PDB file of N, CA, C and O in Angstrom:
ATOM      1  N   MET A   1       0.610  -1.061   0.250  1.00  0.00           N
ATOM      2  CA  MET A   1      -0.221   0.052  -0.062  1.00  0.00           C
ATOM      3  C   MET A   1       0.693   1.323   0.327  1.00  0.00           C
ATOM      4  O   MET A   1       0.753   2.111   1.271  1.00  0.00           O
ATOM      5  N   GLY A   2       1.401   1.107  -0.942  1.00  0.00           N
ATOM      6  CA  GLY A   2       2.259   2.185  -0.999  1.00  0.00           C
ATOM      7  C   GLY A   2       3.454   2.771   0.096  1.00  0.00           C
ATOM      8  O   GLY A   2       3.559   3.987  -0.061  1.00  0.00           O
ATOM      9  N   GLY A   3       4.027   2.452   0.749  1.00  0.00           N
ATOM     10  CA  GLY A   3       5.159   2.382   1.849  1.00  0.00           C
ATOM     11  C   GLY A   3       4.374   2.362   2.924  1.00  0.00           C
ATOM     12  O   GLY A   3       4.913   2.267   4.027  1.00  0.00           O
ATOM     13  N   ARG A   4       2.935   2.450   2.818  1.00  0.00           N
ATOM     14  CA  ARG A   4       2.372   2.660   4.697  1.00  0.00           C
ATOM     15  C   ARG A   4       1.846   0.719   4.381  1.00  0.00           C
ATOM     16  O   ARG A   4       1.514  -0.138   3.562  1.00  0.00           O
ATOM     17  N   SER A   5       2.209   1.136   6.134  1.00  0.00           N
ATOM     18  CA  SER A   5       1.838  -0.804   6.693  1.00  0.00           C
ATOM     19  C   SER A   5       0.054  -0.423   7.008  1.00  0.00           C
ATOM     20  O   SER A   5      -0.396   0.619   7.485  1.00  0.00           O
ATOM     21  N   VAL A   6      -0.333  -1.050   6.779  1.00  0.00           N
ATOM     22  CA  VAL A   6      -2.218  -1.493   7.318  1.00  0.00           C
ATOM     23  C   VAL A   6      -1.893  -2.445   8.210  1.00  0.00           C
ATOM     24  O   VAL A   6      -1.273  -3.488   8.002  1.00  0.00           O
ATOM     25  N   LEU A   7      -2.671  -1.730   9.956  1.00  0.00           N
ATOM     26  CA  LEU A   7      -2.650  -3.109  10.580  1.00  0.00           C
ATOM     27  C   LEU A   7      -4.055  -4.114   9.962  1.00  0.00           C
ATOM     28  O   LEU A   7      -5.159  -3.945   9.446  1.00  0.00           O
ATOM     29  N   LEU A   8      -3.502  -4.798  10.240  1.00  0.00           N
ATOM     30  CA  LEU A   8      -4.941  -6.427  10.514  1.00  0.00           C
ATOM     31  C   LEU A   8      -6.051  -6.263  11.305  1.00  0.00           C
ATOM     32  O   LEU A   8      -7.214  -6.611  11.101  1.00  0.00           O
ATOM     33  N   ILE A   9      -5.401  -5.520  12.504  1.00  0.00           N
ATOM     34  CA  ILE A   9      -5.863  -5.873  13.989  1.00  0.00           C
ATOM     35  C   ILE A   9      -6.435  -3.948  13.937  1.00  0.00           C
ATOM     36  O   ILE A   9      -5.266  -3.572  13.848  1.00  0.00           O
ATOM     37  N   PRO A  10      -6.865  -3.225  13.931  1.00  0.00           N
ATOM     38  CA  PRO A  10      -7.185  -1.777  13.294  1.00  0.00           C
ATOM     39  C   PRO A  10      -7.335  -1.569  15.284  1.00  0.00           C
ATOM     40  O   PRO A  10      -7.900  -2.429  15.959  1.00  0.00           O
ATOM     41  N   VAL A  11      -6.793  -0.455  15.824  1.00  0.00           N
ATOM     42  CA  VAL A  11      -7.373   0.032  16.424  1.00  0.00           C
ATOM     43  C   VAL A  11      -7.979   0.602  17.182  1.00  0.00           C
ATOM     44  O   VAL A  11      -7.563   1.679  17.611  1.00  0.00           O
ATOM     45  N   ARG A  12      -9.650  -0.158  17.764  1.00  0.00           N
ATOM     46  CA  ARG A  12     -10.482   0.809  17.881  1.00  0.00           C
ATOM     47  C   ARG A  12     -11.035   1.795  18.318  1.00  0.00           C
ATOM     48  O   ARG A  12     -11.320   1.890  19.512  1.00  0.00           O
ATOM     49  N   ALA A  13     -11.368   2.978  17.202  1.00  0.00           N
ATOM     50  CA  ALA A  13     -13.224   4.020  17.146  1.00  0.00           C
ATOM     51  C   ALA A  13     -14.260   4.815  17.493  1.00  0.00           C
ATOM     52  O   ALA A  13     -13.987   5.949  17.098  1.00  0.00           O
ATOM     53  N   ALA A  14     -14.905   4.803  17.824  1.00  0.00           N
ATOM     54  CA  ALA A  14     -15.725   5.218  18.269  1.00  0.00           C
ATOM     55  C   ALA A  14     -16.605   5.007  16.873  1.00  0.00           C
ATOM     56  O   ALA A  14     -16.237   5.798  16.005  1.00  0.00           O
ATOM     57  N   GLY A  15     -17.486   4.285  16.531  1.00  0.00           N
ATOM     58  CA  GLY A  15     -18.128   4.063  14.867  1.00  0.00           C
ATOM     59  C   GLY A  15     -17.952   2.896  14.554  1.00  0.00           C
ATOM     60  O   GLY A  15     -18.840   2.760  13.712  1.00  0.00           O
ATOM     61  N   ILE A  16     -17.308   1.681  14.638  1.00  0.00           N
ATOM     62  CA  ILE A  16     -16.250   0.891  14.508  1.00  0.00           C
ATOM     63  C   ILE A  16     -16.643  -0.695  15.326  1.00  0.00           C
ATOM     64  O   ILE A  16     -16.504  -1.103  16.479  1.00  0.00           O
ATOM     65  N   ASP A  17     -16.996  -1.075  14.510  1.00  0.00           N
ATOM     66  CA  ASP A  17     -17.169  -2.438  14.650  1.00  0.00           C
ATOM     67  C   ASP A  17     -16.853  -3.500  14.605  1.00  0.00           C
ATOM     68  O   ASP A  17     -16.274  -3.855  13.578  1.00  0.00           O
ATOM     69  N   PRO A  18     -17.151  -4.789  16.006  1.00  0.00           N
ATOM     70  CA  PRO A  18     -16.019  -6.061  15.418  1.00  0.00           C
ATOM     71  C   PRO A  18     -15.867  -6.164  14.173  1.00  0.00           C
ATOM     72  O   PRO A  18     -14.765  -6.298  13.639  1.00  0.00           O
ATOM     73  N   ASP A  19     -16.975  -6.111  13.560  1.00  0.00           N
ATOM     74  CA  ASP A  19     -17.404  -6.585  11.975  1.00  0.00           C
ATOM     75  C   ASP A  19     -16.172  -6.530  11.053  1.00  0.00           C
ATOM     76  O   ASP A  19     -15.863  -7.302  10.145  1.00  0.00           O
ATOM     77  N   VAL A  20     -15.425  -5.226  11.590  1.00  0.00           N
ATOM     78  CA  VAL A  20     -14.096  -5.002  10.386  1.00  0.00           C
ATOM     79  C   VAL A  20     -12.754  -6.006  11.034  1.00  0.00           C
ATOM     80  O   VAL A  20     -11.684  -6.187  10.454  1.00  0.00           O
ATOM     81  N   LEU A  21     -13.104  -6.507  12.214  1.00  0.00           N
ATOM     82  CA  LEU A  21     -11.880  -7.640  12.183  1.00  0.00           C
ATOM     83  C   LEU A  21     -11.969  -8.903  11.966  1.00  0.00           C
ATOM     84  O   LEU A  21     -13.062  -9.410  12.222  1.00  0.00           O
ATOM     85  N   PRO A  22     -10.453 -10.133  11.236  1.00  0.00           N
ATOM     86  CA  PRO A  22     -10.558 -10.920  11.210  1.00  0.00           C
ATOM     87  C   PRO A  22     -11.905 -12.046  11.530  1.00  0.00           C
ATOM     88  O   PRO A  22     -12.285 -12.027  12.701  1.00  0.00           O
ATOM     89  N   GLN A  23     -12.491 -12.811  10.784  1.00  0.00           N
ATOM     90  CA  GLN A  23     -13.064 -13.888  11.380  1.00  0.00           C
ATOM     91  C   GLN A  23     -12.920 -14.770  12.752  1.00  0.00           C
ATOM     92  O   GLN A  23     -13.834 -15.314  13.371  1.00  0.00           O
ATOM     93  N   ASP A  24     -11.196 -14.762  13.128  1.00  0.00           N
ATOM     94  CA  ASP A  24     -10.916 -15.416  14.039  1.00  0.00           C
ATOM     95  C   ASP A  24     -11.019 -14.914  15.084  1.00  0.00           C
ATOM     96  O   ASP A  24     -11.767 -15.284  15.989  1.00  0.00           O
ATOM     97  N   TYR A  25     -10.211 -13.923  15.095  1.00  0.00           N
ATOM     98  CA  TYR A  25     -10.524 -12.563  15.806  1.00  0.00           C
ATOM     99  C   TYR A  25     -12.057 -11.870  16.405  1.00  0.00           C
ATOM    100  O   TYR A  25     -12.260 -11.647  17.598  1.00  0.00           O
ATOM    101  N   GLN A  26     -13.118 -11.580  15.219  1.00  0.00           N
ATOM    102  CA  GLN A  26     -13.994 -11.429  16.043  1.00  0.00           C
ATOM    103  C   GLN A  26     -14.239 -12.626  17.476  1.00  0.00           C
ATOM    104  O   GLN A  26     -14.305 -12.520  18.700  1.00  0.00           O
ATOM    105  N   ARG A  27     -14.319 -13.778  16.439  1.00  0.00           N
ATOM    106  CA  ARG A  27     -14.965 -15.594  17.770  1.00  0.00           C
ATOM    107  C   ARG A  27     -14.551 -14.665  18.765  1.00  0.00           C
ATOM    108  O   ARG A  27     -15.299 -14.037  19.514  1.00  0.00           O
ATOM    109  N   LEU A  28     -12.851 -14.605  18.708  1.00  0.00           N
ATOM    110  CA  LEU A  28     -12.635 -14.268  20.151  1.00  0.00           C
ATOM    111  C   LEU A  28     -13.569 -13.300  20.721  1.00  0.00           C
ATOM    112  O   LEU A  28     -14.230 -13.533  21.733  1.00  0.00           O
ATOM    113  N   VAL A  29     -13.612 -12.285  20.101  1.00  0.00           N
ATOM    114  CA  VAL A  29     -14.902 -10.804  21.042  1.00  0.00           C
ATOM    115  C   VAL A  29     -15.492 -11.622  21.747  1.00  0.00           C
ATOM    116  O   VAL A  29     -15.274 -12.072  22.872  1.00  0.00           O
ATOM    117  N   ALA A  30     -16.488 -11.831  20.779  1.00  0.00           N
ATOM    118  CA  ALA A  30     -17.889 -12.920  20.634  1.00  0.00           C
ATOM    119  C   ALA A  30     -18.430 -13.367  21.568  1.00  0.00           C
ATOM    120  O   ALA A  30     -19.571 -13.224  22.008  1.00  0.00           O
ATOM    121  N   ILE A  31     -16.463 -14.679  22.313  1.00  0.00           N
ATOM    122  CA  ILE A  31     -16.307 -15.515  23.891  1.00  0.00           C
ATOM    123  C   ILE A  31     -16.052 -14.058  24.662  1.00  0.00           C
ATOM    124  O   ILE A  31     -16.607 -13.970  25.757  1.00  0.00           O
ATOM    125  N   VAL A  32     -15.564 -13.332  24.384  1.00  0.00           N
ATOM    126  CA  VAL A  32     -15.041 -13.094  25.717  1.00  0.00           C
ATOM    127  C   VAL A  32     -16.747 -11.978  26.292  1.00  0.00           C
ATOM    128  O   VAL A  32     -17.192 -11.968  27.440  1.00  0.00           O
ATOM    129  N   ARG A  33     -17.271 -11.288  25.235  1.00  0.00           N
ATOM    130  CA  ARG A  33     -18.309 -11.045  25.609  1.00  0.00           C
ATOM    131  C   ARG A  33     -20.046 -11.364  26.139  1.00  0.00           C
ATOM    132  O   ARG A  33     -20.959 -10.797  26.739  1.00  0.00           O
ATOM    133  N   GLU A  34     -19.731 -12.716  25.424  1.00  0.00           N
ATOM    134  CA  GLU A  34     -20.359 -14.298  26.147  1.00  0.00           C
ATOM    135  C   GLU A  34     -20.443 -14.588  27.832  1.00  0.00           C
ATOM    136  O   GLU A  34     -21.354 -15.046  28.522  1.00  0.00           O
ATOM    137  N   VAL A  35     -18.865 -14.040  28.223  1.00  0.00           N
ATOM    138  CA  VAL A  35     -18.974 -14.620  28.875  1.00  0.00           C
ATOM    139  C   VAL A  35     -19.334 -13.657  30.799  1.00  0.00           C
ATOM    140  O   VAL A  35     -18.649 -12.641  30.911  1.00  0.00           O
ATOM    141  N   ALA A  36     -19.957 -13.863  31.648  1.00  0.00           N
ATOM    142  CA  ALA A  36     -19.911 -12.494  32.154  1.00  0.00           C
ATOM    143  C   ALA A  36     -19.345 -12.574  33.792  1.00  0.00           C
ATOM    144  O   ALA A  36     -19.905 -12.803  34.864  1.00  0.00           O
ATOM    145  N   GLY A  37     -17.799 -12.229  33.351  1.00  0.00           N
ATOM    146  CA  GLY A  37     -16.947 -11.549  33.779  1.00  0.00           C
ATOM    147  C   GLY A  37     -15.690 -11.727  33.309  1.00  0.00           C
ATOM    148  O   GLY A  37     -15.579 -12.653  32.505  1.00  0.00           O
ATOM    149  N   PRO A  38     -14.448 -10.953  33.638  1.00  0.00           N
ATOM    150  CA  PRO A  38     -13.217 -11.612  33.346  1.00  0.00           C
ATOM    151  C   PRO A  38     -12.913 -13.371  33.293  1.00  0.00           C
ATOM    152  O   PRO A  38     -13.231 -14.255  34.088  1.00  0.00           O
ATOM    153  N   VAL A  39     -12.057 -13.422  31.816  1.00  0.00           N
ATOM    154  CA  VAL A  39     -12.145 -14.779  31.842  1.00  0.00           C
ATOM    155  C   VAL A  39     -10.829 -15.416  31.419  1.00  0.00           C
ATOM    156  O   VAL A  39     -10.551 -14.848  30.362  1.00  0.00           O
ATOM    157  N   THR A  40      -9.961 -16.222  31.672  1.00  0.00           N
ATOM    158  CA  THR A  40      -8.595 -16.322  31.245  1.00  0.00           C
ATOM    159  C   THR A  40      -8.683 -16.462  30.080  1.00  0.00           C
ATOM    160  O   THR A  40      -9.601 -16.296  29.277  1.00  0.00           O
ATOM    161  N   VAL A  41      -6.993 -16.996  29.954  1.00  0.00           N
ATOM    162  CA  VAL A  41      -7.130 -17.948  28.154  1.00  0.00           C
ATOM    163  C   VAL A  41      -7.196 -18.972  27.585  1.00  0.00           C
ATOM    164  O   VAL A  41      -7.313 -19.377  26.428  1.00  0.00           O
ATOM    165  N   ARG A  42      -7.045 -19.601  29.202  1.00  0.00           N
ATOM    166  CA  ARG A  42      -7.561 -21.310  29.332  1.00  0.00           C
ATOM    167  C   ARG A  42      -8.584 -21.530  28.576  1.00  0.00           C
ATOM    168  O   ARG A  42      -8.658 -22.139  27.509  1.00  0.00           O
ATOM    169  N   ALA A  43      -9.847 -20.678  29.565  1.00  0.00           N
ATOM    170  CA  ALA A  43     -11.843 -20.577  29.469  1.00  0.00           C
ATOM    171  C   ALA A  43     -11.383 -20.128  27.929  1.00  0.00           C
ATOM    172  O   ALA A  43     -11.286 -21.173  27.285  1.00  0.00           O
ATOM    173  N   VAL A  44     -11.103 -19.125  27.195  1.00  0.00           N
ATOM    174  CA  VAL A  44     -11.024 -19.066  25.626  1.00  0.00           C
ATOM    175  C   VAL A  44     -10.745 -20.640  25.166  1.00  0.00           C
ATOM    176  O   VAL A  44     -11.405 -21.327  24.387  1.00  0.00           O
ATOM    177  N   GLY A  45      -9.855 -20.890  25.716  1.00  0.00           N
ATOM    178  CA  GLY A  45      -9.007 -22.070  24.646  1.00  0.00           C
ATOM    179  C   GLY A  45     -10.033 -23.517  25.023  1.00  0.00           C
ATOM    180  O   GLY A  45      -9.945 -24.517  24.311  1.00  0.00           O
ATOM    181  N   GLU A  46     -10.832 -23.473  26.024  1.00  0.00           N
ATOM    182  CA  GLU A  46     -11.574 -24.094  26.494  1.00  0.00           C
ATOM    183  C   GLU A  46     -12.591 -24.161  25.362  1.00  0.00           C
ATOM    184  O   GLU A  46     -12.908 -25.170  24.731  1.00  0.00           O
ATOM    185  N   VAL A  47     -12.998 -23.057  25.226  1.00  0.00           N
ATOM    186  CA  VAL A  47     -14.543 -22.481  24.501  1.00  0.00           C
ATOM    187  C   VAL A  47     -14.577 -23.357  22.748  1.00  0.00           C
ATOM    188  O   VAL A  47     -15.436 -23.766  21.967  1.00  0.00           O
ATOM    189  N   LEU A  48     -12.510 -23.259  22.854  1.00  0.00           N
ATOM    190  CA  LEU A  48     -12.222 -22.831  21.072  1.00  0.00           C
ATOM    191  C   LEU A  48     -11.452 -24.595  20.994  1.00  0.00           C
ATOM    192  O   LEU A  48     -10.360 -25.087  20.711  1.00  0.00           O
ATOM    193  N   GLY A  49     -12.801 -25.056  21.435  1.00  0.00           N
ATOM    194  CA  GLY A  49     -11.653 -26.812  21.267  1.00  0.00           C
ATOM    195  C   GLY A  49     -10.071 -26.869  21.324  1.00  0.00           C
ATOM    196  O   GLY A  49      -9.523 -27.759  20.674  1.00  0.00           O
ATOM    197  N   LEU A  50      -9.292 -25.974  22.060  1.00  0.00           N
ATOM    198  CA  LEU A  50      -8.680 -25.964  22.141  1.00  0.00           C
ATOM    199  C   LEU A  50      -7.490 -26.734  23.112  1.00  0.00           C
ATOM    200  O   LEU A  50      -7.711 -26.217  24.207  1.00  0.00           O
ATOM    201  N   SER A  51      -6.501 -27.561  23.279  1.00  0.00           N
ATOM    202  CA  SER A  51      -5.727 -28.488  24.307  1.00  0.00           C
ATOM    203  C   SER A  51      -5.276 -27.186  25.307  1.00  0.00           C
ATOM    204  O   SER A  51      -4.418 -26.316  25.156  1.00  0.00           O
ATOM    205  N   VAL A  52      -6.062 -27.403  26.186  1.00  0.00           N
ATOM    206  CA  VAL A  52      -5.326 -26.720  27.283  1.00  0.00           C
ATOM    207  C   VAL A  52      -5.005 -27.290  28.150  1.00  0.00           C
ATOM    208  O   VAL A  52      -5.698 -27.273  29.167  1.00  0.00           O
ATOM    209  N   GLU A  53      -3.814 -28.027  28.087  1.00  0.00           N
ATOM    210  CA  GLU A  53      -3.712 -29.094  29.250  1.00  0.00           C
ATOM    211  C   GLU A  53      -1.439 -28.816  28.474  1.00  0.00           C
ATOM    212  O   GLU A  53      -0.492 -29.317  29.081  1.00  0.00           O
ATOM    213  N   VAL A  54      -1.310 -28.151  27.449  1.00  0.00           N
ATOM    214  CA  VAL A  54       0.025 -28.197  26.502  1.00  0.00           C
ATOM    215  C   VAL A  54       0.089 -26.731  26.502  1.00  0.00           C
ATOM    216  O   VAL A  54      -0.163 -26.517  25.316  1.00  0.00           O
ATOM    217  N   ARG A  55       0.252 -25.616  27.021  1.00  0.00           N
ATOM    218  CA  ARG A  55       0.637 -24.501  27.500  1.00  0.00           C
ATOM    219  C   ARG A  55       1.071 -23.966  25.807  1.00  0.00           C
ATOM    220  O   ARG A  55       0.906 -22.798  25.457  1.00  0.00           O
ATOM    221  N   GLY A  56       1.529 -24.829  25.061  1.00  0.00           N
ATOM    222  CA  GLY A  56       2.171 -24.589  23.642  1.00  0.00           C
ATOM    223  C   GLY A  56       0.911 -23.983  22.951  1.00  0.00           C
ATOM    224  O   GLY A  56       1.121 -23.160  22.061  1.00  0.00           O
ATOM    225  N   GLU A  57      -0.137 -24.244  23.207  1.00  0.00           N
ATOM    226  CA  GLU A  57      -1.691 -24.904  22.069  1.00  0.00           C
ATOM    227  C   GLU A  57      -2.175 -23.759  22.598  1.00  0.00           C
ATOM    228  O   GLU A  57      -3.180 -23.433  21.967  1.00  0.00           O
ATOM    229  N   LEU A  58      -1.795 -22.614  23.905  1.00  0.00           N
ATOM    230  CA  LEU A  58      -2.486 -21.231  24.641  1.00  0.00           C
ATOM    231  C   LEU A  58      -1.904 -20.067  23.982  1.00  0.00           C
ATOM    232  O   LEU A  58      -2.562 -19.062  23.713  1.00  0.00           O
ATOM    233  N   GLU A  59      -0.334 -20.251  23.656  1.00  0.00           N
ATOM    234  CA  GLU A  59       0.562 -18.678  23.731  1.00  0.00           C
ATOM    235  C   GLU A  59      -0.035 -18.034  22.216  1.00  0.00           C
ATOM    236  O   GLU A  59       0.393 -16.901  21.995  1.00  0.00           O
ATOM    237  N   PRO A  60      -1.018 -18.633  21.084  1.00  0.00           N
ATOM    238  CA  PRO A  60      -0.739 -18.150  19.814  1.00  0.00           C
ATOM    239  C   PRO A  60      -2.427 -17.104  20.421  1.00  0.00           C
ATOM    240  O   PRO A  60      -2.768 -16.002  19.992  1.00  0.00           O
ATOM    241  N   LEU A  61      -3.005 -17.779  21.269  1.00  0.00           N
ATOM    242  CA  LEU A  61      -4.344 -17.274  21.545  1.00  0.00           C
ATOM    243  C   LEU A  61      -3.728 -16.153  22.855  1.00  0.00           C
ATOM    244  O   LEU A  61      -4.552 -15.241  22.923  1.00  0.00           O
ATOM    245  N   ARG A  62      -2.930 -15.989  23.579  1.00  0.00           N
ATOM    246  CA  ARG A  62      -2.840 -15.679  24.837  1.00  0.00           C
ATOM    247  C   ARG A  62      -2.284 -14.475  23.074  1.00  0.00           C
ATOM    248  O   ARG A  62      -3.138 -14.047  22.297  1.00  0.00           O
ATOM    249  N   ALA A  63      -1.190 -14.292  22.950  1.00  0.00           N
ATOM    250  CA  ALA A  63      -0.923 -13.583  22.031  1.00  0.00           C
ATOM    251  C   ALA A  63      -2.075 -12.044  21.195  1.00  0.00           C
ATOM    252  O   ALA A  63      -2.173 -10.817  21.214  1.00  0.00           O
ATOM    253  N   LYS A  64      -2.917 -13.693  20.358  1.00  0.00           N
ATOM    254  CA  LYS A  64      -4.564 -13.025  20.061  1.00  0.00           C
ATOM    255  C   LYS A  64      -5.216 -11.671  20.609  1.00  0.00           C
ATOM    256  O   LYS A  64      -5.360 -10.630  19.967  1.00  0.00           O
ATOM    257  N   LEU A  65      -5.763 -12.037  22.606  1.00  0.00           N
ATOM    258  CA  LEU A  65      -6.317 -11.570  22.807  1.00  0.00           C
ATOM    259  C   LEU A  65      -4.865 -10.512  23.163  1.00  0.00           C
ATOM    260  O   LEU A  65      -4.880  -9.397  22.642  1.00  0.00           O
ATOM    261  N   ASN A  66      -3.750 -10.868  23.974  1.00  0.00           N
ATOM    262  CA  ASN A  66      -3.243 -10.222  23.542  1.00  0.00           C
ATOM    263  C   ASN A  66      -3.626  -7.859  22.778  1.00  0.00           C
ATOM    264  O   ASN A  66      -3.972  -6.726  23.112  1.00  0.00           O
ATOM    265  N   ARG A  67      -3.063  -8.925  21.445  1.00  0.00           N
ATOM    266  CA  ARG A  67      -3.344  -8.253  20.364  1.00  0.00           C
ATOM    267  C   ARG A  67      -4.336  -7.301  21.121  1.00  0.00           C
ATOM    268  O   ARG A  67      -4.037  -6.285  21.747  1.00  0.00           O
ATOM    269  N   LEU A  68      -6.223  -8.131  20.831  1.00  0.00           N
ATOM    270  CA  LEU A  68      -6.745  -6.865  21.261  1.00  0.00           C
ATOM    271  C   LEU A  68      -6.999  -6.305  22.348  1.00  0.00           C
ATOM    272  O   LEU A  68      -7.855  -5.485  22.681  1.00  0.00           O
ATOM    273  N   ALA A  69      -6.601  -6.554  22.607  1.00  0.00           N
ATOM    274  CA  ALA A  69      -6.595  -6.054  24.460  1.00  0.00           C
ATOM    275  C   ALA A  69      -4.885  -4.211  23.958  1.00  0.00           C
ATOM    276  O   ALA A  69      -4.365  -3.226  24.482  1.00  0.00           O
ATOM    277  N   ASP A  70      -4.885  -4.702  23.177  1.00  0.00           N
ATOM    278  CA  ASP A  70      -3.227  -3.051  22.872  1.00  0.00           C
ATOM    279  C   ASP A  70      -3.681  -2.395  21.911  1.00  0.00           C
ATOM    280  O   ASP A  70      -3.055  -1.425  21.485  1.00  0.00           O
ATOM    281  N   ARG A  71      -5.345  -2.944  21.149  1.00  0.00           N
ATOM    282  CA  ARG A  71      -5.922  -2.384  20.256  1.00  0.00           C
ATOM    283  C   ARG A  71      -7.616  -2.106  20.687  1.00  0.00           C
ATOM    284  O   ARG A  71      -8.645  -2.208  20.018  1.00  0.00           O
ATOM    285  N   ALA A  72      -7.387  -1.739  22.020  1.00  0.00           N
ATOM    286  CA  ALA A  72      -8.694  -1.951  22.747  1.00  0.00           C
ATOM    287  C   ALA A  72     -10.094  -1.929  22.688  1.00  0.00           C
ATOM    288  O   ALA A  72     -11.046  -1.203  22.976  1.00  0.00           O
ATOM    289  N   TRP A  73      -9.738  -3.406  22.026  1.00  0.00           N
ATOM    290  CA  TRP A  73     -10.753  -4.130  20.782  1.00  0.00           C
ATOM    291  C   TRP A  73     -11.448  -4.466  22.478  1.00  0.00           C
ATOM    292  O   TRP A  73     -12.658  -4.472  22.705  1.00  0.00           O
ATOM    293  N   LEU A  74     -10.453  -4.706  23.444  1.00  0.00           N
ATOM    294  CA  LEU A  74     -10.782  -6.135  25.097  1.00  0.00           C
ATOM    295  C   LEU A  74     -10.007  -5.089  25.965  1.00  0.00           C
ATOM    296  O   LEU A  74      -9.544  -4.050  25.493  1.00  0.00           O
ATOM    297  N   ARG A  75      -9.922  -5.403  27.083  1.00  0.00           N
ATOM    298  CA  ARG A  75      -9.471  -4.999  28.103  1.00  0.00           C
ATOM    299  C   ARG A  75      -8.379  -6.374  29.177  1.00  0.00           C
ATOM    300  O   ARG A  75      -8.578  -7.443  29.754  1.00  0.00           O
ATOM    301  N   LYS A  76      -7.471  -5.616  28.958  1.00  0.00           N
ATOM    302  CA  LYS A  76      -6.626  -7.018  30.488  1.00  0.00           C
ATOM    303  C   LYS A  76      -6.892  -6.746  30.923  1.00  0.00           C
ATOM    304  O   LYS A  76      -7.320  -5.593  30.976  1.00  0.00           O
ATOM    305  N   LEU A  77      -6.903  -7.928  32.014  1.00  0.00           N
ATOM    306  CA  LEU A  77      -7.226  -6.816  34.674  1.00  0.00           C
ATOM    307  C   LEU A  77      -5.294  -7.609  34.135  1.00  0.00           C
ATOM    308  O   LEU A  77      -4.709  -8.410  33.405  1.00  0.00           O
ATOM    309  N   ALA A  78      -5.173  -6.816  34.952  1.00  0.00           N
ATOM    310  CA  ALA A  78      -4.247  -7.291  36.519  1.00  0.00           C
ATOM    311  C   ALA A  78      -3.066  -8.293  35.920  1.00  0.00           C
ATOM    312  O   ALA A  78      -1.951  -8.364  35.404  1.00  0.00           O
ATOM    313  N   GLU A  79      -4.408  -9.119  36.491  1.00  0.00           N
ATOM    314  CA  GLU A  79      -4.565 -10.923  36.793  1.00  0.00           C
ATOM    315  C   GLU A  79      -3.967 -11.435  35.509  1.00  0.00           C
ATOM    316  O   GLU A  79      -3.365 -12.497  35.349  1.00  0.00           O
ATOM    317  N   GLY A  80      -4.300 -10.266  34.400  1.00  0.00           N
ATOM    318  CA  GLY A  80      -4.366 -11.293  32.971  1.00  0.00           C
ATOM    319  C   GLY A  80      -5.423 -12.382  32.189  1.00  0.00           C
ATOM    320  O   GLY A  80      -5.296 -13.098  31.195  1.00  0.00           O
ATOM    321  N   ARG A  81      -6.544 -12.130  33.166  1.00  0.00           N
ATOM    322  CA  ARG A  81      -7.990 -11.954  32.716  1.00  0.00           C
ATOM    323  C   ARG A  81      -8.118 -10.963  31.790  1.00  0.00           C
ATOM    324  O   ARG A  81      -7.302 -10.057  31.960  1.00  0.00           O
ATOM    325  N   PHE A  82      -9.260 -10.741  30.372  1.00  0.00           N
ATOM    326  CA  PHE A  82      -9.193 -10.327  29.125  1.00  0.00           C
ATOM    327  C   PHE A  82     -11.019 -10.235  29.718  1.00  0.00           C
ATOM    328  O   PHE A  82     -11.783 -11.146  30.036  1.00  0.00           O
ATOM    329  N   THR A  83     -11.245  -8.570  29.669  1.00  0.00           N
ATOM    330  CA  THR A  83     -13.163  -8.479  29.912  1.00  0.00           C
ATOM    331  C   THR A  83     -13.261  -7.699  29.001  1.00  0.00           C
ATOM    332  O   THR A  83     -12.305  -6.938  28.849  1.00  0.00           O
ATOM    333  N   ILE A  84     -14.643  -7.561  27.884  1.00  0.00           N
ATOM    334  CA  ILE A  84     -14.352  -6.805  26.906  1.00  0.00           C
ATOM    335  C   ILE A  84     -14.819  -5.031  27.258  1.00  0.00           C
ATOM    336  O   ILE A  84     -15.563  -4.479  28.068  1.00  0.00           O
ATOM    337  N   ALA A  85     -14.120  -4.689  26.406  1.00  0.00           N
ATOM    338  CA  ALA A  85     -13.752  -3.086  26.344  1.00  0.00           C
ATOM    339  C   ALA A  85     -15.161  -2.835  26.153  1.00  0.00           C
ATOM    340  O   ALA A  85     -15.562  -3.342  27.200  1.00  0.00           O
ATOM    341  N   PHE A  86     -16.174  -2.430  25.589  1.00  0.00           N
ATOM    342  CA  PHE A  86     -17.206  -1.410  24.979  1.00  0.00           C
ATOM    343  C   PHE A  86     -18.694  -2.087  25.628  1.00  0.00           C
ATOM    344  O   PHE A  86     -19.776  -1.558  25.373  1.00  0.00           O
TER     345      PHE A  86
END
């Protein structure tokens, strides 16, 4: 794109819906939204059917959740749990 970088996961701003996110990220936001409180990476992994006993299986998921938190789609709490930011 002409020397400009394009974010796959855009920074959340007013008027932007999760529909702009890639499908797998939309699913993560939906899972966190459905939970009644802060959720762990492990709990999200269980919903997705990942092998949560193997730490290496959860690290890519943790990276995606952190990316969503960095871009204001989710909020990361001090104890490492995630909650919806909007």
